N, CA, C and O atoms as a MOPAC input file, in Angstrom:
PM7 MOZYME 1SCF
protein

 N      7.55500 1    37.35300 1    -2.53700 1
 C      6.26400 1    37.30600 1    -1.94100 1
 C      6.14000 1    38.45200 1    -0.95400 1
 O      7.11400 1    38.83100 1    -0.30300 1
 N      4.96600 1    38.98900 1    -0.84700 1
 C      4.79200 1    40.16700 1    -0.01900 1
 C      4.24800 1    39.86100 1     1.37100 1
 O      4.23800 1    40.74200 1     2.23000 1
 N      3.79300 1    38.62700 1     1.61300 1
 C      3.27100 1    38.25400 1     2.92500 1
 C      4.42700 1    37.89800 1     3.84900 1
 O      5.18600 1    36.97000 1     3.56800 1
 N      4.56500 1    38.62600 1     4.94500 1
 C      5.68700 1    38.38800 1     5.85200 1
 C      5.58400 1    37.05000 1     6.57100 1
 O      6.58200 1    36.54200 1     7.08200 1
 N      4.37900 1    36.47600 1     6.61300 1
 C      4.22900 1    35.17900 1     7.28000 1
 C      4.39600 1    34.01300 1     6.31000 1
 O      4.22600 1    32.86000 1     6.70400 1
 N      4.72600 1    34.29200 1     5.04600 1
 C      4.88300 1    33.24600 1     4.03100 1
 C      3.62800 1    33.12600 1     3.18300 1
 O      2.58800 1    33.70300 1     3.50100 1
 N      3.73800 1    32.38000 1     2.11700 1
 C      2.62800 1    32.22500 1     1.18000 1
 C      2.45600 1    30.75400 1     0.83600 1
 O      3.39700 1    30.09000 1     0.40100 1
 N      1.24300 1    30.25300 1     1.03500 1
 C      0.96400 1    28.85900 1     0.74100 1
 C      0.95900 1    28.60200 1    -0.75800 1
 O      0.33600 1    29.33800 1    -1.52400 1
 N      1.65700 1    27.55400 1    -1.16700 1
 C      1.54900 1    27.03500 1    -2.52700 1
 C      0.47500 1    25.95900 1    -2.46400 1
 O      0.53300 1    25.06000 1    -1.62500 1
 N     -0.50100 1    26.05600 1    -3.35300 1
 C     -1.63800 1    25.13300 1    -3.28200 1
 C     -1.71600 1    24.24600 1    -4.51700 1
 O     -1.21400 1    24.59500 1    -5.58500 1
 N     -2.35400 1    23.09100 1    -4.34800 1
 C     -2.50200 1    22.13400 1    -5.43600 1
 C     -3.38300 1    22.68500 1    -6.55300 1
 O     -3.13100 1    22.41700 1    -7.72800 1
 N     -4.41300 1    23.45300 1    -6.19800 1
 C     -5.33200 1    24.07200 1    -7.14900 1
 C     -5.53400 1    25.53000 1    -6.75300 1
 O     -5.21100 1    25.89800 1    -5.62300 1
 N     -6.05700 1    26.37300 1    -7.64400 1
 C     -6.22500 1    27.80100 1    -7.32500 1
 C     -7.43700 1    28.08100 1    -6.42700 1
 O     -8.42600 1    28.67300 1    -6.86000 1
 N     -7.33500 1    27.64500 1    -5.17900 1
 C     -8.40800 1    27.82300 1    -4.20500 1
 C     -7.83200 1    27.65900 1    -2.80500 1
 O     -6.92100 1    26.85800 1    -2.59900 1
 N     -8.35200 1    28.40400 1    -1.85100 1
 C     -7.90400 1    28.25000 1    -0.47000 1
 C     -8.42400 1    26.95200 1     0.14400 1
 O     -7.95200 1    26.54600 1     1.20600 1
 N     -9.38500 1    26.29400 1    -0.50400 1
 C     -9.86900 1    24.98900 1    -0.05400 1
 C     -8.93400 1    23.86200 1    -0.48200 1
 O     -9.06200 1    22.73800 1     0.00200 1
 N     -8.00400 1    24.14800 1    -1.37400 1
 C     -7.08700 1    23.15100 1    -1.91300 1
 C     -5.93600 1    22.88200 1    -0.93900 1
 O     -5.59900 1    23.72500 1    -0.10800 1
 N     -5.35100 1    21.71200 1    -1.05600 1
 C     -4.24900 1    21.30700 1    -0.18200 1
 C     -3.02800 1    22.21200 1    -0.35200 1
 O     -2.70500 1    22.64100 1    -1.46000 1
 N     -2.36100 1    22.49200 1     0.76300 1
 C     -1.09900 1    23.22500 1     0.74400 1
 C      0.00400 1    22.21400 1     0.43100 1
 O      0.13600 1    21.20000 1     1.11500 1
 N      0.79400 1    22.49900 1    -0.60800 1
 C      1.86700 1    21.57900 1    -0.99800 1
 C      3.24900 1    22.08900 1    -0.58000 1
 O      4.19800 1    21.30900 1    -0.50200 1
 N      3.36600 1    23.37500 1    -0.31400 1
 C      4.62600 1    23.97500 1     0.13600 1
 C      4.32600 1    25.40000 1     0.60100 1
 O      3.20600 1    25.88800 1     0.45000 1
 N      5.32500 1    26.05300 1     1.16200 1
 C      5.17100 1    27.43600 1     1.61000 1
 C      6.36400 1    28.24300 1     1.12000 1
 O      7.51500 1    27.84700 1     1.30800 1
 N      6.08000 1    29.37700 1     0.49100 1
 C      7.13300 1    30.30800 1     0.08200 1
 C      7.42100 1    31.25000 1     1.24300 1
 O      6.50200 1    31.68800 1     1.93500 1
 N      8.66900 1    31.55600 1     1.45000 1
 C      9.06500 1    32.48000 1     2.50600 1
 C      8.93600 1    33.92900 1     2.02000 1
 O      8.89300 1    34.19000 1     0.81800 1
 N      8.87700 1    34.85200 1     2.96300 1
 C      8.79500 1    36.28100 1     2.65800 1
 C      9.93500 1    36.68400 1     1.71800 1
 O     11.09500 1    36.36100 1     1.97100 1
 N      9.61000 1    37.36800 1     0.66700 1
 C     10.50900 1    37.88200 1    -0.36300 1
 C     11.16400 1    36.80400 1    -1.23300 1
 O     12.10800 1    37.10100 1    -1.96500 1
 N     10.67400 1    35.55000 1    -1.16600 1
 C     11.13900 1    34.54500 1    -2.12400 1
 C     10.78300 1    34.99500 1    -3.52900 1
 O      9.77700 1    35.67500 1    -3.73100 1
 N     11.59700 1    34.62100 1    -4.49100 1
 C     11.31800 1    34.92000 1    -5.89000 1
 C     11.12700 1    33.60800 1    -6.63500 1
 O     11.94000 1    32.69100 1    -6.51800 1
 N     10.03800 1    33.52900 1    -7.40600 1
 C      9.72800 1    32.32400 1    -8.17600 1
 C      9.28800 1    32.73800 1    -9.57500 1
 O      8.83100 1    33.86200 1    -9.78300 1
 N      9.42600 1    31.83200 1   -10.52600 1
 C      8.94300 1    32.07300 1   -11.87700 1
 C      7.46900 1    31.71400 1   -11.97600 1
 O      6.99700 1    30.77400 1   -11.33600 1
 N      6.75400 1    32.47600 1   -12.78600 1
 C      5.32100 1    32.25000 1   -12.98200 1
 C      5.07500 1    31.77500 1   -14.40900 1
 O      5.51400 1    32.41500 1   -15.36400 1
 N      4.37500 1    30.65900 1   -14.55400 1
 C      4.07800 1    30.09900 1   -15.87000 1
 C      2.88100 1    30.79400 1   -16.51300 1
 O      2.94700 1    31.21700 1   -17.66700 1
 N      1.77400 1    30.91100 1   -15.75100 1
 C      0.55500 1    31.50700 1   -16.29600 1
 C     -0.39600 1    31.84800 1   -15.15900 1
 O     -0.11000 1    31.57900 1   -13.99200 1
 N     -1.53300 1    32.44400 1   -15.51400 1
 C     -2.50500 1    32.85100 1   -14.50000 1
 C     -3.91700 1    32.44000 1   -14.91700 1
 O     -4.20200 1    32.23000 1   -16.09500 1
 N     -4.79300 1    32.33100 1   -13.90800 1
 C     -6.21700 1    32.06600 1   -14.12200 1
 C     -7.01600 1    32.96300 1   -13.18400 1
 O     -6.47800 1    33.52800 1   -12.23100 1
 N     -8.29100 1    33.08000 1   -13.46800 1
 C     -9.21700 1    33.74800 1   -12.55200 1
 C     -9.97100 1    32.64700 1   -11.81800 1
 O    -10.57100 1    31.76900 1   -12.43800 1
 N     -9.93400 1    32.70600 1   -10.49000 1
 C    -10.57200 1    31.67300 1    -9.67600 1
 C    -11.11200 1    32.32000 1    -8.40000 1
 O    -11.65500 1    33.42300 1    -8.45100 1
 N    -10.97100 1    31.65700 1    -7.28000 1
 C    -11.47200 1    32.16600 1    -6.01300 1
 C    -10.79500 1    33.49100 1    -5.64800 1
 O     -9.57200 1    33.61700 1    -5.71800 1
 N    -11.60300 1    34.46300 1    -5.26100 1
 C    -11.05400 1    35.75800 1    -4.85000 1
 C    -10.44100 1    35.65400 1    -3.45300 1
 O    -11.03100 1    35.08700 1    -2.53400 1
 N     -9.24300 1    36.21600 1    -3.32300 1
 C     -8.55200 1    36.29700 1    -2.03800 1
 C     -8.23500 1    37.77100 1    -1.81700 1
 O     -7.52800 1    38.38600 1    -2.61600 1
 N     -8.75500 1    38.33300 1    -0.73800 1
 C     -8.55800 1    39.75300 1    -0.43000 1
 C     -8.96000 1    40.63200 1    -1.61400 1
 O     -8.30700 1    41.63400 1    -1.90400 1
 N    -10.04200 1    40.24400 1    -2.29300 1
 C    -10.56600 1    41.04100 1    -3.39500 1
 C     -9.90800 1    40.81600 1    -4.74800 1
 O    -10.28800 1    41.46200 1    -5.72500 1
 N     -8.93400 1    39.92100 1    -4.83300 1
 C     -8.21200 1    39.65700 1    -6.08100 1
 C     -8.46900 1    38.20500 1    -6.49000 1
 O     -8.17500 1    37.28500 1    -5.72700 1
 N     -9.02100 1    37.99500 1    -7.70200 1
 C     -9.35900 1    36.63200 1    -8.12700 1
 C     -8.31800 1    35.99800 1    -9.06100 1
 O     -8.60700 1    34.98700 1    -9.70100 1
 N     -7.13100 1    36.56600 1    -9.14700 1
 C     -6.07300 1    36.01400 1    -9.99900 1
 C     -5.19200 1    35.06900 1    -9.18300 1
 O     -4.80400 1    35.36800 1    -8.05300 1
 N     -4.88800 1    33.91700 1    -9.79200 1
 C     -3.96400 1    32.92900 1    -9.22300 1
 C     -2.89000 1    32.64200 1   -10.24700 1
 O     -3.16200 1    32.60100 1   -11.44700 1
 N     -1.66100 1    32.44100 1    -9.77300 1
 C     -0.53000 1    32.13800 1   -10.64600 1
 C     -0.11200 1    30.68200 1   -10.49000 1
 O     -0.03500 1    30.15800 1    -9.37900 1
 N      0.15600 1    30.03900 1   -11.62400 1
 C      0.74800 1    28.71200 1   -11.63700 1
 C      2.26000 1    28.89400 1   -11.67600 1
 O      2.78100 1    29.58100 1   -12.55500 1
 N      2.95900 1    28.28800 1   -10.73800 1
 C      4.40800 1    28.44400 1   -10.68000 1
 C      5.07600 1    27.73300 1   -11.85200 1
 O      4.58100 1    26.71300 1   -12.33400 1
 N      6.17700 1    28.26400 1   -12.29700 1
 C      6.87400 1    27.74500 1   -13.47800 1
 C      7.50100 1    26.37200 1   -13.23600 1
 O      7.39100 1    25.49100 1   -14.08900 1
 N      8.14900 1    26.17700 1   -12.10000 1
 C      8.93700 1    24.97000 1   -11.88800 1
 C      8.24100 1    23.87700 1   -11.08800 1
 O      8.85000 1    22.84700 1   -10.79800 1
 N      6.99100 1    24.07600 1   -10.73000 1
 C      6.24900 1    23.08300 1    -9.96300 1
 C      4.76800 1    23.22400 1   -10.27400 1
 O      4.32400 1    24.28100 1   -10.72300 1
 N      4.01100 1    22.18000 1   -10.04100 1
 C      2.57000 1    22.21800 1   -10.30400 1
 C      1.86600 1    22.73600 1    -9.05300 1
 O      1.14000 1    21.99400 1    -8.39100 1
 N      2.08200 1    24.01300 1    -8.72900 1
 C      1.48600 1    24.62600 1    -7.55000 1
 C      1.00600 1    26.02700 1    -7.89800 1
 O      1.52800 1    26.67300 1    -8.80600 1
 N      0.00400 1    26.48100 1    -7.16000 1
 C     -0.64600 1    27.78200 1    -7.39500 1
 C     -0.44600 1    28.69900 1    -6.20800 1
 O     -0.40400 1    28.24400 1    -5.06500 1
 N     -0.32100 1    30.00900 1    -6.47700 1
 C     -0.29400 1    31.02300 1    -5.41700 1
 C     -1.28300 1    32.12200 1    -5.76700 1
 O     -1.53600 1    32.40500 1    -6.93800 1
 N     -1.83000 1    32.72900 1    -4.73800 1
 C     -2.75100 1    33.84100 1    -4.94200 1
 C     -1.97600 1    35.09900 1    -5.33100 1
 O     -0.93700 1    35.40300 1    -4.74700 1
 N     -2.48600 1    35.81700 1    -6.31300 1
 C     -1.84700 1    37.06000 1    -6.74700 1
 C     -1.95700 1    38.15800 1    -5.69000 1
 O     -1.23600 1    39.15400 1    -5.75000 1
 N     -2.84700 1    37.98000 1    -4.73600 1
 C     -3.02400 1    38.99500 1    -3.68900 1
 C     -1.75000 1    39.24100 1    -2.89700 1
 O     -1.55800 1    40.32400 1    -2.34300 1
 N     -0.88100 1    38.23900 1    -2.84200 1
 C      0.32400 1    38.34900 1    -2.02300 1
 C      1.60200 1    38.19800 1    -2.83100 1
 O      2.66300 1    37.90900 1    -2.27700 1
 N      1.50300 1    38.39200 1    -4.13300 1
 C      2.67500 1    38.27000 1    -5.00100 1
 C      2.94800 1    39.60400 1    -5.67400 1
 O      2.02100 1    40.27100 1    -6.13200 1
 N      4.20300 1    39.99200 1    -5.73500 1
 C      4.61400 1    41.20200 1    -6.44300 1
 C      5.16800 1    40.76700 1    -7.79500 1
 O      6.24600 1    40.17600 1    -7.86200 1
 N      4.45200 1    41.04900 1    -8.85600 1
 C      4.81100 1    40.60500 1   -10.20400 1
 C      5.69500 1    41.65300 1   -10.85900 1
 O      5.47100 1    42.85200 1   -10.69300 1
 N      6.70700 1    41.20000 1   -11.60700 1
 C      7.61700 1    42.14800 1   -12.25900 1
 C      7.53900 1    42.10300 1   -13.78400 1
 O      8.27300 1    42.83100 1   -14.45300 1
 N      6.67900 1    41.27800 1   -14.34300 1
 C      6.55700 1    41.18800 1   -15.80100 1
 C      5.15500 1    40.77300 1   -16.19300 1
 O      4.25600 1    40.71000 1   -15.35500 1
 N      4.97600 1    40.49200 1   -17.45700 1
 C      3.68100 1    40.06800 1   -17.97000 1
 C      3.52800 1    38.56100 1   -17.79400 1
 O      4.45800 1    37.79900 1   -18.05800 1
 N      2.35900 1    38.14200 1   -17.34900 1
 C      2.06600 1    36.71900 1   -17.17300 1
 C      0.85100 1    36.39000 1   -18.04200 1
 O     -0.20900 1    36.98800 1   -17.85800 1
 N      0.98200 1    35.44200 1   -18.99300 1
 C     -0.14300 1    35.10400 1   -19.86800 1
 C     -1.19800 1    34.28200 1   -19.12700 1
 O     -0.91400 1    33.66300 1   -18.10200 1
 N     -2.41400 1    34.28700 1   -19.66300 1
 C     -3.44400 1    33.40300 1   -19.13200 1
 C     -3.10300 1    31.96600 1   -19.49500 1
 O     -2.54700 1    31.71100 1   -20.56300 1
 N     -3.42800 1    31.03200 1   -18.62200 1
 C     -3.06900 1    29.62600 1   -18.84700 1
 C     -3.68300 1    29.07600 1   -20.12700 1
 O     -3.06000 1    28.24300 1   -20.78500 1
 N     -4.86000 1    29.50400 1   -20.49700 1
 C     -5.47600 1    29.00500 1   -21.73400 1
 C     -4.61100 1    29.36900 1   -22.93500 1
 O     -4.54900 1    28.59600 1   -23.89200 1
 N     -3.94700 1    30.50900 1   -22.91700 1
 C     -3.07000 1    30.92300 1   -24.01700 1
 C     -1.79100 1    30.08500 1   -24.03800 1
 O     -1.28200 1    29.75200 1   -25.10800 1
 N     -1.27900 1    29.75100 1   -22.87000 1
 C     -0.07400 1    28.93800 1   -22.76800 1
 C     -0.36700 1    27.53000 1   -23.25400 1
 O      0.42500 1    26.95800 1   -24.00300 1
 N     -1.49400 1    26.96200 1   -22.83700 1
 C     -1.85100 1    25.60100 1   -23.23900 1
 C     -2.08500 1    25.50000 1   -24.73800 1
 O     -1.62500 1    24.54700 1   -25.36700 1
 N     -2.78200 1    26.45300 1   -25.32000 1
 C     -3.02900 1    26.43400 1   -26.75800 1
 C     -1.70400 1    26.47600 1   -27.50400 1
 O     -1.50800 1    25.71800 1   -28.45400 1
 N     -0.80500 1    27.33800 1   -27.09600 1
 C      0.48900 1    27.46800 1   -27.74800 1
 C      1.28600 1    26.17000 1   -27.62000 1
 O      1.88300 1    25.71400 1   -28.59500 1
 N      1.29900 1    25.57900 1   -26.44000 1
 C      2.04700 1    24.34500 1   -26.21400 1
 C      1.49100 1    23.22000 1   -27.08200 1
 O      2.26100 1    22.46000 1   -27.67000 1
 N      0.17000 1    23.10000 1   -27.17200 1
 C     -0.43800 1    22.04300 1   -27.97300 1
 C     -0.22500 1    22.27300 1   -29.46600 1
 O      0.04200 1    21.33300 1   -30.21400 1
 N     -0.34300 1    23.50900 1   -29.88700 1
 C     -0.20500 1    23.82200 1   -31.30300 1
 C      1.18400 1    23.50700 1   -31.82800 1
 O      1.33700 1    23.10900 1   -32.98300 1
 N      2.19200 1    23.68000 1   -30.99500 1
 C      3.57100 1    23.51000 1   -31.44300 1
 C      4.21100 1    22.20000 1   -30.95100 1
 O      5.43000 1    22.04200 1   -31.02200 1
 N      3.40300 1    21.27700 1   -30.46100 1
 C      3.95600 1    19.99500 1   -30.00200 1
 C      4.23400 1    19.09200 1   -31.18900 1
 O      3.60300 1    19.26400 1   -32.23200 1
 N      5.15200 1    18.13600 1   -31.08000 1
 C      5.41400 1    17.19200 1   -32.16800 1
 C      4.16400 1    16.42300 1   -32.58100 1
 O      3.96400 1    16.14500 1   -33.76300 1
 N      3.31400 1    16.07600 1   -31.59600 1
 C      2.09100 1    15.33000 1   -31.90400 1
 C      1.15100 1    16.18000 1   -32.75600 1
 O      0.53100 1    15.66600 1   -33.68700 1
 N      1.04100 1    17.46100 1   -32.45200 1
 C      0.16300 1    18.34300 1   -33.22700 1
 C      0.72200 1    18.53700 1   -34.63300 1
 O     -0.03500 1    18.56200 1   -35.60400 1
 N      2.02200 1    18.67300 1   -34.74700 1
 C      2.64700 1    18.83300 1   -36.05900 1
 C      2.41200 1    17.59700 1   -36.90500 1
 O      2.07600 1    17.71100 1   -38.08400 1
 N      2.58500 1    16.40600 1   -36.31900 1
 C      2.34400 1    15.15800 1   -37.05100 1
 C      0.87100 1    15.04200 1   -37.47300 1
 O      0.57200 1    14.59900 1   -38.58200 1
 N     -0.03500 1    15.44000 1   -36.58900 1
 C     -1.45300 1    15.33500 1   -36.89200 1
 C     -1.86100 1    16.28400 1   -38.02100 1
 O     -2.75700 1    15.97400 1   -38.80600 1
 N     -1.19800 1    17.44200 1   -38.09700 1
 C     -1.55000 1    18.41300 1   -39.13200 1
 C     -0.91100 1    18.06000 1   -40.47800 1
 O     -1.29300 1    18.61200 1   -41.51000 1
 N      0.04300 1    17.16000 1   -40.47000 1
 C      0.66900 1    16.72900 1   -41.73000 1
 C      1.66900 1    17.66500 1   -42.17200 1
 O      2.29200 1    17.45600 1   -43.21300 1

């Protein structure tokens, strides 16, 4: 994280959402996917963390790889689930 004062992990991708935890300066976390939501410091991208159901603003995150949009992750997960396979026959 690039914010020296820490970065709030939020329940939803909005600064109006509850803070569920705080990442410390230079913490490294995995990112599951991203969405476009409320703009923070001119950047409207939010990341969903990989290991928890929490969101961080991309304005204060230094990304080192490609992060898919959440709609692409959800479609892939549903398409390849056992329930979807059974439903398709």
